[in-house]
C-alpha positions, 0 to 999 in steps of 0.5 A: 064610379065616384071615389071622392065626393067634393063640395065647393067652399060656398057649401061650408055650412052656415049654421051649426046643428044643436042636438039638444033641440031634438033630444026627447029629454032635456039635458041633465044640469051641471051641479055644484058640490052641494048638489044644486044646479049651477047656472051659466055664471059658474062658467064665466071665470074660464069661458067667454060669453059667446061660448057660454051662450052656446053651452046652454042653448036649446036652439036647433040652428046656431049661426056660424060667424063668417071669420070662422067659416073664412078660416075653415076654408083652408081645408073645408069642406073636407072630402067624403070617400067611397072605400071601394078598395076596402069593400073589394078586399073584404068581399062585402056587399056593404057600401063603405063611406068615410069622411076624411078630417085629416086634411086639416093643417093639424091633421085631425077634426079638432081645428073645427072647434079650435078655430071657433073657440079662438074666435069667440075668445078673441072677440071677448078680449082674451089674450091667453088660452090654456088647455090639456091634450092627450095624443096631441091632436087637440093641443096642436089644433088650438096652437094653430087656432091661437096663431090665427087669432093672435092668442097665446096658448099653453098646453098641458099634455098627458105625460105618457103622450108627451113621451109617445108623440114628440112630433105633435109637441113639435107642431104645437111649438111651430105654431107658437104654443108652450107645451108641458108634460102633465102633471107638472110642478106649475100648478097646485093640482099637478103638485098634489098628484105628483106628491101622491103618485110621482111616477104617474103616466098622467091622465086627461083628468089631471091635465084638465085640472091644471089647465082649469086652475091656471085659467081660473086664476088669471083674468086675461086667460080662458080655458079651451076644451077639445071635447065633452062640453056641448059647445064643442060638439056643436062646432063639430057638427060641420062634419056630419052636415057636410057628409049628409050633403055629400051623400045626397049628391050620390043618392045615398044615406047611411044605415049605420054611422060610426065614430071613435068616442073618447070625450064625444066630439068625434062621434057627435060631430058626424052622428048628431046631424043624422040624429036629427033624422032619427028623431024625425022617424028615419031609421039610422043606427049611430055607433060610438066606438071606444077602447076596451082599456077605457070603456066609459060607455060600455062599463062605466056608471051613469052618475054625476062626476067631476070632469077633471081629477082634482074636482075643479069643474062642475059635476056632470051627469055622464057615464064615468069610470071615476074622475081619479081613473088613470087608464093604461098608456094605450096609443089612442091617447085621445080616447083615454078619458074617464068620462064622456060628453053628457049629451052623448051619455044621455042619448046612450042612456035613453037607448037612442045610440049604441056603443061598442068597445074594441081591443087595441091589437084589433084596431091596429090590424084594422088600421093596417088593412085600411091603409093597405087598401085605401092608402091613408094611414089612420090615427090610432083613434080612428082605427077604432071606428075602422075596426067596428066598420070592418066587423059590420061589413064582414057581418053584412057579407055573412048575411048577404046584406048590402048596408050603407056604412059611414064613418069618420076618419078623424085624422091621419097617423103620420105622427103616430108611426112609433105606435105602428112600429110597436104593433109590427114588432109585437110590442103592443098588447090588449088591455081589458081594464080589470073589473076590480079596478073599475069598481075601486075608481067608481067608489070615489064618485061624489056623493051627490044627487040633483037637489 
């Protein structure tokens, strides 16, 4: 009985998998405000050439630079676990496996792309990076990566998370980053939002506007993004590539793969390498799990929209709740984004992946069940995948069906204990976002169509 399945450092993947090569329809192009497709040159003001090349690549396999693999050796390959104790507690015939990304220094999957982005910016002669962060996993990961590659890092942290997650901002400062609660008075975008909504809790869209504005205005500064864009999801495929090799070691293959989904890097990281098999004809279900309070895939519309609140980014074809959508202050701050990865959205629109929305209280209940059986306290974001997996495992019990279930345990919850305190105190509540609020936000979508 093998509980943890390990790989050697020499087994760290040498290439990233690019899902674009296996998509039946080419990705919808980004558009300018005039509705015309924009080329790679539109990204040159905020991204280095190496990342822009990856953003538009259609090659199936993209080499991973050796300095990136060398940095990853601090925590990669990450372990794959068989959740025997959870299976026994549920009384399910299902086999449950989880890939544990909380072993990274920052405690989540985010350093996989933070290290890669820092490397390409360093190679391009960039000295500073700006970024946004929700719950702080991404901000702390970029702070770590910036320290590795001698880059200054400035983080605009969504105000509600800045207040809820004080120790993640402490981590960022330990690694040398500057952290500010967004919106701020430091940018035109921030000042505009504060003038209209002085008491706002903030949003990822607002924080993105601030970070992009600063990066575009300085030649020594690039913008780094923790999710959504193609190159970010590309970097995260190291998760699924390792998981496939680990499952092969024990003669297993998943019937279903689950991951939390906010911007898409978590889901794409573990699911995309299995999509390669699905595209080749193998049966596997890929399930993105999102909060009911920010139901992008399950209740948004598939349309062109800005990636940020103010409208500084190109228009992306994605499921969206509207770029000025401000979600409730749930504790899964990493899942509070109005849009989603265009690649994930297109696969969902084409019926090739699934999406489920779960309620906040049910996710914490699942996280506590997992911690009391498997020992690891999960991040609130990870609890979403755990909720969906437990539901599926119980359905397997009811049907007497021995499925193999895999999910990405994307991070630990050691810096989220105040959320668990509120759960135990009965102070958390479910937020099912009102239909009229969704309709109002969607009414402000840009009036463009592809030219």
